[in-house]
Structures are given as structure tokens and as C-alpha cells.
KEKE-3310 file (N, C-alpha, C; in steps of 0.2 Angstrom, whole numbers, plus 5000, padded with zeros to 4 digits):
npx = (5285:5293:5284:5280:5292:5293:5282:5285:5297:5292:5283:5293:5300:5290:5288:5300:5300:5289:5294:5305:5296:5290:5301:5304:5292:5293:5304:5300:5290:5297:5305:5295:5290:5301:5301:5289:5292:5302:5294:5286:5295:5299:5288:5285:5297:5295:5284:5290:5300:5292:5289:5302:5305:5297:5301:5314:5311:5306:5318:5326:5318:5320:5334:5335:5328:5337:5348:5343:5341:5354:5359:5352:5357:5370:5370:5365:5376:5385:5380:5381:5394:5398:5391:5398:5410:5407:5404:5416:5425:5437:5445:5451:5442:5446:5449:5437:5426:5413:5398:5389:5372)
npy = (4859:4862:4867:4878:4885:4887:4895:4906:4910:4914:4924:4933:4936:4942:4953:4960:4963:4972:4982:4987:4992:5002:5010:5014:5022:5031:5038:5043:5051:5061:5066:5072:5081:5090:5095:5102:5111:5118:5124:5132:5141:5146:5152:5162:5169:5174:5183:5191:5196:5203:5214:5219:5222:5232:5242:5243:5248:5261:5266:5267:5275:5287:5289:5291:5303:5311:5310:5316:5329:5332:5332:5342:5353:5353:5356:5369:5375:5373:5381:5393:5395:5395:5407:5416:5415:5420:5432:5438:5436:5431:5422:5406:5390:5385:5396:5402:5405:5397:5399:5388:5388)
npz = (6033:6022:6013:6020:6020:6006:6004:6012:6005:5993:5997:6002:5990:5983:5991:5990:5977:5978:5986:5977:5967:5974:5977:5964:5962:5972:5968:5956:5960:5967:5957:5950:5959:5960:5947:5947:5958:5951:5940:5948:5953:5942:5937:5947:5946:5933:5936:5944:5936:5927:5935:5937:5924:5921:5929:5924:5912:5915:5921:5909:5901:5909:5908:5894:5893:5900:5892:5880:5885:5888:5876:5870:5877:5874:5860:5861:5868:5858:5848:5854:5855:5841:5838:5845:5839:5826:5829:5830:5841:5840:5847:5852:5854:5866:5874:5876:5889:5894:5903:5912:5913)
capx = (5290:5295:5279:5280:5298:5292:5278:5289:5302:5288:5281:5299:5302:5285:5289:5306:5297:5285:5299:5308:5291:5289:5307:5303:5287:5295:5309:5296:5286:5303:5306:5289:5290:5307:5298:5284:5295:5305:5289:5283:5300:5299:5282:5287:5302:5291:5280:5295:5303:5288:5290:5308:5305:5293:5306:5320:5308:5306:5324:5328:5315:5323:5340:5334:5327:5343:5352:5340:5342:5361:5361:5350:5362:5376:5368:5364:5382:5389:5377:5383:5401:5398:5389:5403:5415:5405:5404:5422:5429:5444:5449:5450:5437:5449:5450:5431:5423:5406:5396:5383:5366)
capy = (4863:4864:4871:4884:4888:4889:4901:4912:4913:4917:4931:4938:4938:4947:4959:4963:4966:4978:4987:4990:4996:5008:5014:5018:5027:5037:5042:5047:5057:5066:5070:5076:5087:5094:5098:5106:5116:5122:5127:5137:5146:5150:5157:5167:5174:5178:5188:5196:5199:5208:5220:5221:5224:5238:5246:5245:5253:5267:5269:5268:5282:5293:5290:5294:5310:5314:5310:5321:5335:5334:5334:5349:5358:5353:5359:5376:5378:5374:5387:5399:5395:5397:5414:5420:5415:5424:5439:5441:5436:5429:5417:5399:5387:5384:5402:5404:5403:5396:5398:5384:5391)
capz = (6033:6015:6010:6023:6017:5999:6004:6014:6000:5988:6000:6002:5984:5981:5995:5987:5971:5980:5988:5971:5964:5979:5976:5958:5962:5976:5964:5951:5964:5969:5951:5948:5964:5958:5941:5950:5961:5946:5937:5952:5954:5935:5937:5952:5943:5928:5939:5947:5930:5924:5939:5936:5917:5921:5933:5919:5907:5918:5921:5902:5899:5912:5905:5887:5894:5902:5886:5876:5888:5887:5869:5869:5881:5870:5854:5863:5869:5851:5844:5857:5853:5834:5838:5848:5834:5821:5832:5830:5847:5838:5852:5851:5858:5873:5877:5878:5895:5894:5909:5912:5916)
cpx = (5293:5290:5279:5286:5297:5287:5281:5294:5298:5285:5287:5301:5297:5286:5295:5304:5293:5289:5302:5303:5290:5295:5306:5298:5289:5300:5305:5292:5291:5304:5301:5289:5295:5304:5293:5287:5298:5300:5287:5288:5300:5294:5283:5292:5299:5287:5285:5298:5299:5288:5297:5309:5302:5298:5312:5317:5308:5313:5327:5325:5318:5330:5340:5332:5333:5348:5350:5341:5349:5363:5358:5354:5368:5375:5368:5371:5386:5386:5380:5391:5402:5396:5394:5409:5413:5405:5411:5426:5436:5448:5447:5445:5440:5449:5443:5429:5416:5403:5389:5377:5362)
cpy = (4866:4868:4878:4888:4891:4895:4907:4915:4916:4924:4936:4940:4943:4954:4963:4967:4972:4984:4991:4994:5002:5013:5018:5023:5033:5041:5046:5053:5062:5070:5075:5082:5092:5098:5104:5112:5121:5127:5133:5142:5150:5155:5163:5172:5177:5184:5194:5200:5204:5215:5223:5225:5231:5244:5248:5249:5260:5270:5271:5274:5288:5294:5293:5301:5314:5315:5316:5328:5337:5336:5341:5354:5358:5357:5367:5379:5378:5380:5393:5400:5398:5405:5418:5421:5420:5431:5442:5441:5434:5424:5410:5396:5387:5390:5405:5401:5403:5395:5394:5387:5386)
cpz = (6027:6012:6013:6021:6010:5999:6007:6009:5995:5991:6000:5995:5981:5985:5992:5981:5972:5982:5982:5968:5968:5978:5970:5958:5966:5972:5958:5954:5966:5963:5949:5953:5962:5952:5943:5953:5956:5942:5941:5953:5947:5935:5942:5949:5937:5930:5941:5941:5927:5928:5938:5929:5917:5924:5928:5914:5909:5918:5914:5900:5902:5909:5898:5888:5896:5896:5881:5879:5887:5880:5867:5871:5876:5864:5856:5864:5862:5847:5847:5855:5846:5834:5840:5842:5828:5823:5832:5836:5845:5842:5850:5855:5865:5877:5879:5885:5894:5901:5909:5916:5920)
residu = (MET:THR:THR:ASN:ASN:THR:ARG:LEU:THR:ALA:ALA:LEU:THR:GLU:SER:LYS:GLY:ASN:VAL:GLU:GLU:TRP:LYS:ARG:GLN:LEU:GLN:ALA:TYR:LYS:GLU:GLU:ASN:GLN:ARG:LEU:LYS:GLN:ARG:ALA:LEU:GLU:ALA:GLU:ALA:ALA:ARG:GLY:ASN:ALA:ASP:ALA:ALA:GLN:GLU:LEU:ARG:LYS:GLU:ILE:ASN:LEU:MET:ARG:GLU:ARG:VAL:ASP:SER:SER:GLN:SER:LEU:LEU:LYS:ALA:LYS:GLU:ASP:GLU:ILE:ARG:ALA:LEU:ARG:GLU:ALA:GLY:THR:GLY:GLY:SER:VAL:ASP:GLN:LEU:LYS:VAL:ILE:ASP:ARG)
# end
């Protein structure tokens, strides 16, 4: 009986050790799984960001074109005001009615 008890105690101790090792391995696998999921999400985001970046570049170029167009229109209007002043209209800028074309 004592021999059986000793063997069972040894087997139980070994099993507890195995369970602890399996718990550590499981935790390591879970952490690795999280790292891989995070890397996958980052990779997807990077691909998505490339598309988003391209879209933003297009939008920025459109906005630059609008700014350039507005600046050209502003310069034309300023030239028109200057020409009217030089022509001797004599009025202030507030009195001039500039019609947008």
C-alpha cells in the first residue's frame, strides 16, 4: 500500500508539473496568436492606408487646383480694380461693383 501511495503521489506531482507546463505553453500560444493577429491587422491597415493615402493625394491636388484657380481669379479682380482706378472712376473700392464672370 505504501508503495502504491508513493507511486500515486509521484504520478500526481508529475501530472501537476505537466499541467503547469501546458498552461505556460497555452499562454505562450495565446500571446503569439495575439502578436500574429496584430501584425495581420497592421498589414491590412498598411494596405488600406495606401489606398487612403492615394485618395488623400488626389483630394489635396484638387484643393491645390482650386486654390490656384481662386488666386488667379483674385489677381484678375485686383487687376480689374486697379485698371478702373487708373481710368479715373474716382470711387472707392467699396463703391465698385465687380461682376463675377
